[in-house]
C-alpha positions as CSV (number, residue, x, y, z in Angstrom):
1,M,-10.7,18.5,0.5
2,Q,-11.6,14.8,1.2
3,E,-8.7,12.5,2.2
4,S,-7.6,10.1,-0.5
5,K,-7.3,6.6,0.8
6,I,-4.1,5.0,-0.5
7,L,-3.2,1.3,0.1
8,L,0.5,0.5,-0.2
9,I,1.2,-3.3,-0.7
10,D,4.9,-4.1,-0.7
11,S,6.9,-7.0,0.6
12,D,10.1,-5.0,1.0
13,N,9.8,-3.2,4.3
14,Y,12.6,-0.7,3.6
15,K,11.4,0.5,0.2
16,C,7.9,0.5,1.5
17,S,8.8,2.8,4.3
18,I,10.4,5.3,1.9
19,L,7.3,5.5,-0.2
20,F,5.1,5.6,2.9
21,N,7.0,8.6,4.3
22,D,6.7,10.4,1.0
23,L,3.0,9.7,0.7
24,K,2.4,10.8,4.4
25,S,3.8,14.2,3.5
26,I,0.7,14.8,1.4
27,P,-1.7,16.5,3.8
28,Y,-4.8,15.1,2.1
29,A,-3.7,11.4,1.9
30,H,-4.6,8.6,4.4
31,V,-2.1,5.8,3.8
32,N,-2.4,2.2,4.9
33,V,0.4,-0.3,4.4
34,V,0.4,-4.1,4.0
35,T,3.7,-5.9,4.0
36,N,2.3,-9.4,4.6
37,L,-0.3,-10.5,2.1
38,L,-2.1,-12.5,4.8
39,D,-3.1,-9.2,6.4
40,L,-4.7,-7.9,3.2
41,P,-8.2,-9.4,3.5
42,N,-8.6,-8.1,7.1
43,L,-7.5,-4.6,6.1
44,L,-9.9,-4.5,3.1
45,T,-12.8,-5.2,5.4
46,K,-12.0,-2.0,7.2
47,M,-11.1,0.3,4.3
48,S,-12.0,0.9,0.7
49,P,-8.9,2.4,-1.0
50,D,-9.1,4.9,-3.8
51,V,-5.6,3.9,-5.0
52,V,-3.6,0.7,-4.6
53,V,0.2,0.7,-5.1
54,F,1.6,-2.8,-5.4
55,N,5.3,-3.5,-5.3
56,Y,6.0,-0.5,-7.4
57,H,9.7,-1.4,-7.7
58,S,9.4,-5.1,-8.1
59,H,10.6,-7.1,-11.1
60,Q,8.9,-10.2,-9.8
61,T,5.8,-10.6,-11.8
62,E,4.6,-13.6,-9.8
63,S,4.1,-11.2,-6.8
64,L,0.9,-9.9,-8.4
65,T,-0.4,-13.4,-9.0
66,L,0.1,-14.2,-5.3
67,C,-1.9,-11.1,-4.3
């Protein structure tokens, strides 16, 4: 089975690490993490994610606008 490429974008390092560890337990998932939006353009030149998870717990709607 081909690895799914998952990109996790989250400004909260602690909550991000919890989700990251859960996703890494899936044997067919390759997970990349961005906690600083300034790093996002560089990462996107190196990967093309199948799924993007963005601040999945956030109530701050302006975070998506900043991205």
